[in-house]
C-alpha positions in Angstrom: -48.8 4.1 -43.1 -49.4 7.8 -43.6 -46.3 9.3 -45.3 -46.0 12.2 -42.8 -46.1 9.8 -39.9 -43.5 7.6 -41.5 -41.1 10.6 -42.0 -41.7 11.7 -38.4 -40.8 8.2 -37.1 -37.7 8.1 -39.3 -36.5 11.4 -38.0 -37.0 10.3 -34.4 -35.1 7.1 -35.2 -32.1 9.0 -36.6 -32.2 11.4 -33.7 -32.0 8.5 -31.2 -29.1 7.0 -33.2 -27.2 10.3 -33.1 -27.7 10.6 -29.3 -26.6 7.0 -28.6 -23.5 7.5 -30.7 -21.9 9.5 -27.9 -21.9 6.5 -25.7 -19.6 4.1 -27.6 -16.0 4.3 -28.6 -15.1 2.9 -32.1 -13.0 -0.2 -31.7 -14.3 -0.8 -28.2 -17.9 -1.7 -28.9 -18.3 -3.5 -25.6 -17.1 -0.7 -23.5 -19.4 2.2 -22.5 -18.1 5.5 -23.6 -18.2 8.2 -20.8 -21.3 10.3 -21.5 -21.6 14.0 -22.2 -23.9 15.6 -19.7 -26.0 18.6 -20.8 -27.7 20.2 -17.9 -30.0 22.5 -19.8 -30.6 24.4 -23.0 -28.8 27.8 -23.3 -30.9 31.0 -23.2 -30.2 34.7 -23.5 -28.5 36.1 -20.4 -26.5 32.9 -19.9 -23.1 31.4 -20.7 -22.6 27.9 -22.0 -19.5 26.1 -20.5 -17.9 23.1 -22.2 -15.8 21.4 -19.5 -14.2 18.1 -18.5 -14.1 18.8 -14.7 -16.4 16.5 -12.6 -20.1 17.5 -12.8 -20.3 18.1 -9.0 -17.5 20.6 -9.2 -18.7 22.3 -12.3 -22.1 22.8 -10.6 -20.6 24.4 -7.6 -18.5 26.8 -9.7 -21.5 27.7 -11.8 -23.6 28.4 -8.8 -20.9 30.6 -7.2 -20.7 32.6 -10.4 -24.5 33.0 -10.6 -24.6 34.2 -7.0 -22.0 36.8 -7.8 -23.3 38.0 -11.2 -26.9 36.7 -11.7 -25.8 35.0 -14.9 -26.8 31.3 -15.5 -24.2 28.8 -16.5 -25.3 26.0 -18.8 -22.9 23.1 -18.4 -22.0 20.6 -21.1 -19.7 18.1 -19.4 -17.8 15.1 -20.6 -14.3 13.6 -20.7 -11.6 15.8 -22.4 -11.5 14.2 -25.9 -15.3 13.7 -26.0 -15.8 17.4 -25.4 -13.2 18.2 -28.0 -14.8 15.9 -30.5 -18.2 17.5 -30.0 -16.9 21.0 -30.1 -14.9 20.5 -33.3 -17.8 18.8 -35.0 -20.2 21.7 -34.0 -17.7 24.3 -35.2 -17.3 22.5 -38.5 -21.1 22.6 -38.9 -21.3 26.2 -37.8 -23.6 25.2 -35.0 -22.1 25.4 -31.5 -23.5 26.4 -28.2 -20.0 26.8 -26.6 -19.1 30.1 -25.1 -16.3 29.1 -22.7 -14.2 25.9 -22.7 -12.0 24.2 -20.1 -10.6 20.8 -20.8 -7.3 19.0 -19.9 -5.5 19.3 -23.2 -3.3 22.2 -24.1 -3.2 20.8 -27.7 -6.9 21.6 -28.3 -6.4 25.2 -27.4 -3.4 25.6 -29.7 -5.4 23.9 -32.5 -8.4 26.2 -31.8 -6.3 29.3 -31.8 -4.5 28.3 -35.0 -7.8 27.8 -36.7 -9.1 31.1 -35.6 -11.7 29.8 -33.2 -10.5 31.5 -30.0 -11.6 35.0 -29.2 -8.9 37.5 -28.3 -9.7 39.1 -25.0 -7.5 41.3 -22.7 -8.5 40.0 -19.3 -7.1 41.8 -16.3 -6.2 38.5 -14.7 -3.6 37.4 -17.3 -1.0 39.3 -15.3 -1.3 36.9 -12.4 -0.1 33.9 -14.4 3.5 33.0 -15.4 4.3 33.2 -19.1 4.5 29.4 -19.6 1.0 29.0 -18.2 -0.8 31.4 -20.6 -1.1 32.7 -24.2 -1.9 36.3 -23.3 -5.1 37.4 -25.0 -6.3 33.8 -25.8 -6.0 31.4 -22.8 -4.6 30.9 -19.4 -4.4 27.8 -17.2 -7.6 27.4 -15.2 -5.8 24.5 -13.4 -2.8 22.2 -13.6 -2.1 18.8 -12.3 0.8 16.3 -12.2 0.7 12.6 -13.2 2.3 10.2 -10.8 1.9 6.5 -9.9 0.0 5.1 -7.0 -0.4 1.9 -4.9 -2.2 0.5 -1.9 0.3 0.8 0.9 -1.7 -1.8 3.0 -0.8 -4.5 0.5 2.4 -3.4 -1.2 5.7 -2.9 0.8 8.1 -2.2 -2.1 6.4 -0.2 -4.8 8.2 1.0 -8.0 10.1 4.2 -7.6 10.8 5.0 -11.2 8.7 4.9 -14.4 11.0 2.2 -15.8 10.4 0.0 -12.7 6.9 -0.6 -14.2 8.7 -2.9 -16.7 9.7 -5.3 -13.9 8.1 -8.7 -14.5 6.6 -8.5 -10.9 4.0 -6.0 -12.2 3.0 -7.9 -15.3 -0.8 -7.9 -15.6 -1.0 -5.9 -12.4 -0.8 -2.3 -13.8 -3.8 0.0 -14.4 -4.0 2.9 -16.9 -6.7 5.2 -18.1 -8.2 5.2 -21.6 -6.1 7.4 -23.9 -9.0 7.8 -26.3 -11.0 9.9 -23.9 -8.6 11.1 -21.2 -6.4 14.1 -22.0 -4.2 13.3 -19.0 -3.3 9.9 -20.4 -2.3 11.4 -23.7 -0.2 14.0 -21.9 1.6 11.3 -19.9 2.1 9.2 -23.0 3.6 12.2 -24.9 5.9 13.5 -22.2 7.2 10.1 -21.1 7.7 9.2 -24.8 9.9 12.3 -25.1 11.7 11.5 -21.8 12.1 7.7 -22.1 11.5 6.9 -25.7 8.8 4.9 -27.5 10.5 1.6 -26.4 9.4 2.2 -22.9 5.8 2.4 -23.9 6.1 -0.5 -26.3 7.3 -2.8 -23.4 4.8 -1.4 -21.0 1.8 -1.8 -23.2 2.6 -4.9 -25.2 4.6 -7.0 -22.6 3.3 -5.9 -19.2 -0.3 -6.3 -20.2 -1.8 -3.4 -18.3 -5.5 -3.0 -17.7 -7.4 0.0 -19.1 -10.0 1.8 -17.1 -12.5 4.3 -18.4 -12.9 6.4 -15.3 -10.5 7.5 -12.6 -12.8 6.2 -9.9 -12.8 2.7 -11.5 -9.0 2.8 -11.5 -8.8 3.7 -7.9 -11.4 1.1 -7.0 -9.4 -1.6 -8.8 -6.4 -0.5 -6.7 -8.2 -0.7 -3.4 -9.8 -4.1 -4.3 -6.5 -5.7 -5.3 -7.5 -6.1 -9.0 -4.2 -4.3 -9.8 -1.1 -3.5 -7.7 0.0 -0.2 -9.4 -1.9 2.6 -11.0 0.6 3.6 -13.6 -1.4 6.7 -14.5 -2.8 8.6 -11.5 -3.0 12.3 -10.8 -1.6 14.0 -7.7 -5.0 15.6 -6.9 -6.6 12.1 -7.0 -4.0 10.8 -4.5 -4.9 13.7 -2.3 -8.6 13.0 -2.6 -8.2 9.3 -1.7 -5.4 9.6 0.9 -6.3 12.8 2.7 -10.0 13.3 2.2 -11.3 9.7 1.9 -8.7 8.3 4.4 -7.9 5.3 2.2 -4.6 3.5 1.9 -3.7 4.8 -1.6 -0.3 6.4 -1.7 1.4 8.4 -4.4 4.8 7.7 -6.1 6.6 10.7 -7.6 9.4 9.6 -9.8 12.4 11.9 -9.6 13.0 11.7 -13.4 9.9 13.6 -14.0 6.2 14.2 -13.4 4.2 14.9 -16.6 2.3 18.1 -15.9 -1.1 18.6 -17.6 -2.6 22.0 -18.2 -6.3 22.6 -18.1 -6.7 26.0 -19.9 -9.7 28.2 -20.2 -10.6 30.2 -23.3 -13.6 31.9 -25.0 -14.9 30.5 -28.2 -14.9 33.1 -31.0 -18.3 32.1 -32.1 -19.8 33.0 -28.7 -23.3 34.4 -28.9 -23.0 35.7 -25.3 -19.9 37.9 -25.3 -20.6 39.9 -22.2 -21.5 36.8 -20.2 -18.6 34.8 -21.6 -16.0 37.4 -20.7 -17.5 37.8 -17.2 -17.3 34.0 -16.6 -13.7 33.8 -18.0 -12.6 36.5 -15.6 -14.4 34.8 -12.7 -12.5 31.5 -13.4 -9.2 33.2 -13.5 -9.8 35.5 -10.5 -8.5 34.9 -7.1 -12.0 33.7 -5.9 -12.4 31.5 -8.9 -9.0 29.9 -8.5 -9.4 29.3 -4.8 -12.8 27.7 -5.4 -11.3 25.5 -8.2 -8.5 24.4 -5.9 -10.7 23.7 -2.9 -13.1 21.6 -5.0 -10.8 19.7 -7.4 -7.5 19.7 -5.4 -5.7 20.6 -8.6 -3.0 23.3 -8.6 -3.8 26.9 -9.2 -1.0 28.4 -11.3 -1.9 31.9 -10.4 1.1 33.4 -8.6 -1.0 34.8 -5.7 -2.9 31.7 -4.8 -1.4 29.5 -2.1 -1.3 25.7 -2.7 -3.4 23.3 -0.6 -1.7 21.9 2.5 -0.9 18.2 2.1 -0.2 18.3 -1.7 3.4 18.2 -2.9 4.8 21.6 -3.7 5.4 22.2 -7.4 8.9 23.4 -6.3 9.7 19.9 -5.0 8.7 18.1 -8.2 10.6 17.7 -11.4 7.8 18.8 -13.8 7.8 17.6 -17.4 6.2 19.9 -20.0 6.0 19.3 -23.8 9.2 20.7 -25.4 7.1 21.9 -28.3 3.4 22.7 -27.6 2.6 22.9 -31.3 4.0 19.4 -31.9 2.1 18.2 -28.8 -1.1 19.3 -30.6 -0.1 18.0 -34.0 0.9 14.5 -32.8 -2.3 13.8 -30.8 -4.1 11.6 -33.3 -0.9 9.8 -34.4 0.2 9.0 -30.8 -3.2 7.9 -29.7 -3.2 5.4 -32.7 0.3 4.4 -31.7 -0.8 3.7 -28.0 -3.7 1.6 -29.2 -1.6 -0.3 -31.6 1.1 -1.1 -29.0 -1.6 -2.1 -26.5 -3.2 -4.5 -29.1 0.2 -6.2 -29.7 0.1 -7.6 -26.1 2.2 -10.8 -25.9 
């Protein structure tokens, strides 16, 4: 075989291997890893947005921004920790397309800031967000959402009312959770309930109660409606709204009084941006009144901007006991350790 042809085939083979590596989770080789969707190659006069919000919502937001400004938005979309993994790898290799990022993990933004990878920018819209929902000059909360439990009220008459009720033998093998290796919300819930209830709670839930792990929120909701599980032990308030109010299903939320883990989905500009003007314009749009109202209407998550009214039919934040990490830096630092801990406890199932 001609040497140049051999080298070209070899490069093609390694390129395919690299692309396929995004679709598998180490330690879960039989489970498909949620894919990262790249909708086009960035060009000049555009902004590249790394995000974990659903593709259909990202497309609508990008289109609204283009109509307003004429600037194209190139979307790279995946689950929270897949996007983080990709971005960190690209930054390490000094080869990232990212201009703006929104994912559901405050820890990632703290890590990026501490490493000097967030651009300092004085947006006019910071003033509209409470202090606890921003790091002025670096990021603000594009969205927020609470983690609750859920059940099918057409099948279950007496659901659990407290997180510790999940430890009742009645629910053994009948609880569903999302994958902590990809879902920032599952890590947030694990961390905050670990602070509130202790590691023993999670040890019993994961090793004795034999929960089932789902890799997409839709799969978890589907399992609930088909009776494959009785309780979604990790379900977001905006997903309850989607299935209960919009889709008219029999899914109902449970909001434990001892606390609702509250997940922030910040937005920030990556310091390595090659499109500064476009990135700052898109950042401002996402935090503006129009951007916040659009986000809320599409995703059903909470806007934390003080001047944006909440959606009707979603529990008011004032009526919920919200749990936040007591120490955000520790929240970021413990991520890898606690994800390993979760996986270890899950693998100890009796």
